[in-house]
matplotlib code that plots the C-alpha trace (Angstrom):
import matplotlib.pyplot as plt

x = [-4.6, -6.6, -4.7, -1.2, -2.4, -4.2, -1.1, 1.1, -1.2, -1.2, 2.5, 3.3, 1.5, -0.8, -4.6, -6.3, -10.1, -12.0, -13.3, -9.9, -8.6, -11.5, -10.8, -7.1, -7.7, -10.7, -12.8, -15.9, -15.6, -17.0, -14.1, -11.7, -13.3, -13.1, -9.4, -8.6, -10.3, -8.3, -5.1, -6.1, -6.8, -3.2, -2.0, -1.5, -2.5, -4.7, -6.4, -9.8, -11.1, -14.9, -15.6, -11.9, -10.2, -7.6, -3.9, -1.2, -0.1, 3.3, 4.8, 6.6, 8.9, 7.6, 10.0, 11.6, 13.7, 15.7, 16.7, 17.5, 19.7, 21.4, 23.0, 24.7, 28.3, 29.1, 30.7, 27.9, 25.1, 26.2, 25.7, 22.1, 20.5, 16.8, 15.3, 11.5, 9.4, 6.1, 3.2, 1.9, 3.0, 2.8, 6.5, 9.4, 11.4, 8.6, 8.5, 12.2, 12.3, 9.5, 11.4, 14.3, 17.6, 19.9, 23.0, 26.2, 27.8, 24.6, 21.6, 17.8, 16.2, 12.6, 11.2, 7.7, 5.6, 3.3, 4.1, 1.3, 3.0, 6.6, 8.5, 11.1, 13.5, 12.0, 8.7, 7.9, 5.7, 7.6, 5.5, 6.5, 5.1, 4.4, 7.2, 10.0, 12.2, 11.1, 13.5, 14.9, 18.0, 18.6, 22.1, 23.4, 26.5, 28.3, 28.0, 26.6, 29.7, 30.4, 30.3, 26.7, 25.3, 27.2, 25.8, 23.2, 26.0, 27.8, 24.5, 24.1, 27.5, 26.5, 23.3, 25.1, 27.6, 24.7, 23.0, 26.3, 26.7, 23.3, 24.2, 22.9, 25.0, 24.9, 23.6, 24.4, 24.0, 22.4, 23.3, 22.3, 20.2, 18.8, 19.7, 19.5, 19.6, 19.9, 18.8, 15.7, 15.1, 15.0, 15.3, 16.1, 17.5, 16.0, 18.1, 16.3, 18.0, 17.3, 20.2, 21.1, 23.8, 27.2, 25.4, 24.7, 22.8, 20.0, 20.0, 17.4, 18.3, 15.4, 16.0, 13.2, 13.8, 11.8, 12.7, 10.4, 7.6, 4.6, 3.4, 0.7, 3.2, 5.4, 2.5, 1.5, 5.0, 5.5, 2.2, 4.0, 6.6, 9.4, 10.9, 10.9, 13.3, 13.7, 16.5, 15.1, 16.0, 19.7, 19.8, 18.8, 17.3, 16.0, 17.6, 15.7, 14.0, 15.3, 18.8, 18.6, 17.2, 19.9, 22.7, 21.6, 21.5, 24.9, 26.5, 24.9, 26.3, 29.7, 29.5, 28.3, 31.2, 33.7, 31.8, 31.6, 35.4, 36.6, 33.7, 32.9, 36.5, 36.9, 33.6, 34.2, 36.2, 33.6, 30.7, 32.4, 32.8, 29.1, 28.0, 25.3, 25.7, 29.4, 30.4, 26.8, 24.6, 22.4, 20.3, 20.3, 16.9, 16.8, 13.9, 12.4, 15.1, 17.5, 21.2, 22.4, 25.9, 28.0, 28.0, 31.5, 30.8, 31.2, 33.9, 35.4, 32.3, 29.8, 28.6, 27.8, 30.2, 28.6, 30.6, 28.8, 30.1, 33.7, 33.4, 32.6, 29.8, 29.2, 25.8, 24.8, 21.9, 19.6, 19.4, 18.7, 17.5, 19.5, 18.1, 19.6, 19.1, 16.0, 14.4, 11.9, 12.6]
y = [81.9, 80.3, 82.1, 81.0, 77.5, 77.3, 78.6, 76.0, 73.2, 74.7, 75.4, 72.1, 73.3, 70.2, 70.2, 70.1, 69.7, 72.2, 69.3, 68.0, 71.5, 72.0, 68.6, 69.2, 72.6, 71.7, 74.5, 74.7, 74.8, 78.3, 79.3, 77.8, 79.7, 83.0, 82.3, 81.6, 84.8, 86.8, 85.2, 86.1, 89.7, 89.8, 89.0, 85.2, 83.4, 80.5, 78.5, 76.8, 73.8, 73.2, 70.3, 69.4, 71.9, 74.6, 74.9, 77.6, 78.6, 77.3, 75.6, 77.8, 77.2, 79.1, 81.0, 79.1, 80.7, 77.6, 77.2, 80.9, 81.0, 77.8, 79.9, 82.3, 81.7, 81.5, 85.0, 86.7, 84.7, 86.3, 89.8, 89.1, 90.0, 89.6, 87.9, 88.3, 86.3, 88.0, 86.6, 89.9, 93.5, 96.8, 97.2, 95.5, 98.7, 100.6, 97.9, 98.2, 102.0, 102.3, 99.9, 100.8, 100.6, 97.7, 98.2, 99.1, 96.1, 94.1, 93.9, 93.3, 91.8, 91.1, 89.0, 88.6, 86.3, 89.1, 92.8, 95.2, 98.6, 98.0, 101.2, 101.8, 104.7, 108.2, 106.9, 104.7, 101.6, 98.3, 95.3, 92.3, 89.2, 86.3, 83.8, 86.3, 88.0, 91.0, 91.6, 94.5, 94.7, 97.5, 98.6, 101.4, 103.3, 105.2, 108.4, 109.7, 109.4, 110.7, 107.2, 106.5, 107.8, 105.0, 102.3, 101.2, 100.4, 98.2, 96.5, 95.7, 94.1, 92.0, 90.8, 90.0, 87.9, 86.1, 85.3, 84.0, 81.9, 80.1, 79.5, 82.6, 83.8, 87.0, 89.2, 92.9, 96.1, 99.3, 102.6, 103.3, 100.5, 98.0, 94.4, 93.3, 90.2, 90.7, 94.4, 93.4, 94.3, 91.4, 93.4, 96.6, 98.1, 100.9, 102.6, 104.6, 106.6, 108.2, 110.2, 113.2, 115.7, 114.4, 111.5, 107.8, 106.7, 104.2, 102.7, 100.2, 98.3, 96.9, 94.3, 93.1, 90.3, 88.3, 84.6, 83.0, 84.7, 83.3, 84.8, 86.6, 88.1, 89.3, 91.0, 92.7, 94.1, 95.1, 96.9, 99.5, 100.0, 97.8, 95.1, 92.2, 89.3, 86.7, 84.9, 81.7, 83.2, 83.2, 80.0, 76.5, 74.9, 77.8, 78.1, 77.4, 80.5, 80.1, 79.6, 82.8, 84.8, 83.4, 84.0, 87.7, 88.3, 86.6, 88.7, 91.9, 91.3, 90.7, 93.8, 96.1, 95.1, 96.1, 99.2, 100.6, 100.2, 101.1, 102.8, 102.2, 101.9, 98.1, 97.6, 99.9, 97.6, 94.8, 97.2, 98.4, 94.8, 94.2, 97.6, 96.8, 100.2, 100.8, 102.2, 102.2, 105.1, 106.3, 109.2, 111.0, 112.4, 115.5, 117.7, 118.7, 117.5, 114.7, 114.6, 111.9, 110.5, 107.4, 105.9, 105.6, 103.9, 105.5, 107.5, 106.8, 108.3, 106.2, 109.1, 108.3, 109.5, 110.4, 111.5, 114.0, 116.5, 115.7, 116.2, 113.9, 115.0, 113.7, 112.9, 111.7, 109.3, 111.6, 114.0, 111.9, 108.7, 106.8, 105.1, 102.9, 104.6, 103.2, 102.2, 104.1, 102.3]
z = [-83.4, -86.3, -89.1, -88.1, -87.4, -90.8, -92.5, -90.8, -92.2, -95.7, -95.8, -97.6, -100.7, -100.8, -101.0, -97.6, -97.3, -95.2, -93.2, -92.3, -91.5, -89.1, -87.5, -87.1, -85.6, -83.5, -84.9, -87.2, -91.0, -90.9, -88.7, -91.2, -94.1, -92.1, -91.3, -94.9, -96.1, -93.6, -94.9, -98.4, -97.3, -96.0, -99.5, -99.3, -102.5, -101.3, -104.0, -103.5, -105.4, -105.0, -102.7, -102.6, -100.4, -100.1, -101.0, -101.2, -104.7, -103.8, -100.7, -98.2, -95.3, -92.3, -90.2, -87.3, -84.6, -83.9, -87.6, -88.0, -84.9, -86.2, -89.0, -86.6, -85.9, -82.2, -81.7, -83.6, -81.8, -78.5, -80.0, -81.0, -77.7, -78.8, -81.8, -82.2, -84.7, -85.5, -87.4, -88.8, -88.3, -90.0, -90.3, -88.6, -88.8, -87.0, -84.3, -83.5, -83.8, -81.2, -78.8, -76.5, -78.4, -77.7, -75.5, -77.4, -79.1, -79.2, -81.5, -81.5, -84.5, -85.7, -88.6, -89.7, -91.9, -93.0, -93.3, -94.2, -94.3, -95.4, -96.4, -99.0, -99.4, -99.4, -98.1, -101.0, -100.3, -100.2, -101.3, -99.3, -100.9, -98.5, -98.3, -98.7, -96.1, -94.1, -91.2, -89.2, -87.0, -84.4, -83.4, -81.2, -82.4, -79.6, -81.7, -84.9, -87.1, -90.6, -92.0, -91.1, -94.5, -96.2, -93.9, -96.5, -98.9, -96.3, -95.6, -99.3, -99.2, -96.1, -97.8, -101.0, -99.0, -97.3, -100.6, -102.1, -98.9, -99.7, -103.3, -105.2, -108.1, -110.1, -107.3, -107.8, -105.9, -107.2, -105.4, -102.8, -101.4, -103.9, -104.6, -108.2, -110.4, -114.2, -113.9, -111.9, -108.2, -105.8, -102.6, -100.8, -97.7, -95.5, -92.8, -90.2, -87.5, -84.2, -82.8, -80.8, -81.8, -80.6, -78.9, -79.5, -82.7, -82.6, -86.1, -87.5, -90.6, -92.7, -95.3, -97.7, -100.2, -102.7, -102.3, -104.8, -106.8, -108.4, -111.7, -109.8, -107.3, -110.1, -111.8, -108.6, -108.0, -111.6, -111.7, -109.4, -112.1, -110.6, -112.7, -110.2, -109.5, -106.7, -105.1, -106.6, -110.1, -109.0, -107.1, -108.2, -106.2, -104.1, -100.7, -97.5, -96.2, -92.6, -93.9, -95.9, -92.9, -90.6, -93.0, -93.5, -89.7, -89.3, -92.0, -90.7, -87.3, -88.7, -90.9, -88.1, -85.9, -88.6, -89.7, -86.2, -86.0, -89.5, -91.4, -95.0, -96.2, -95.9, -97.9, -100.8, -103.1, -102.6, -103.2, -106.4, -107.6, -107.1, -108.6, -111.2, -112.9, -113.0, -116.4, -117.7, -118.8, -116.0, -114.8, -111.5, -110.6, -108.5, -107.7, -111.0, -113.4, -114.3, -115.0, -117.5, -117.5, -116.9, -113.4, -112.0, -108.7, -105.3, -103.5, -100.0, -98.3, -100.4, -102.5, -106.2, -108.9, -112.2, -115.2, -117.4, -119.9, -119.1, -115.4, -112.5, -110.2, -106.7, -105.2, -101.7, -101.2, -99.4, -102.3, -105.3, -107.0, -109.6, -112.7, -115.3, -118.7, -120.2, -116.9, -114.8, -111.5]

ax = plt.figure().add_subplot(projection="3d")
ax.plot(x, y, z, "-o")
ax.set_aspect("equal")
plt.show()
């Protein structure tokens, strides 16, 4: 347990001597050093000053189940059957996909401080900087309906609502599953599904968000070709991490209840109002070639509409990727 305990002591962002850390934890200074090295290997930026001690690059609010549950409105809290808080995991989505699905009408959720193998759409790696949000929520639909391909768009609306609720302004959505601020990516959605033909569907919704990024974190993300943003860029002062996590879970539970009943229809107008690319030049990337045109939002099924050469073409999210003209990601 040394790593979580060290992290709890360092979370205030202040300088802590190795001697004091060892005394507080009841371990040797060598054990403290080893624990800090393991935290660094997990991607946490811990600074060391010779003969003075250790500190985080910036303070962080560690995840707290009580505070997260405190953001859930009464009716929704009853639907959240299980809420797991993990210290480190390969992927919260994988953890829930491997677990038994929740009963219909209820949800299981998992959050983690550290995620080592987060996934994005089409198998891409999702870099999850420490101090952000990495959560997944499992839900069981009675059957695999025709609206399920548009679920990621409704999730985007729910997350945007949550961020507005904690004070963020200017959040936009990029089809089919990205959250943007000023044409930079601050988060993404990954939907994974286990279903049988004409049977129930076990869906796991993954949400990853950057809350606040140090210069080093931004460089690391942008080295992968992604222009990075954080919730803190859209919200002054930055919102509390547990408040953001709880608001997202609350809005997801609200959205799922309506989506299960009414499909994507009730969310389409709101998604369109948040569409970062509507009316802008964009490229649709298919296997081996690209189609350039003007993005015209989505249809009633959540498919992308692209005007090109005087005609409007329709694309579904499993087939293609979308790029703003002039951007590579």
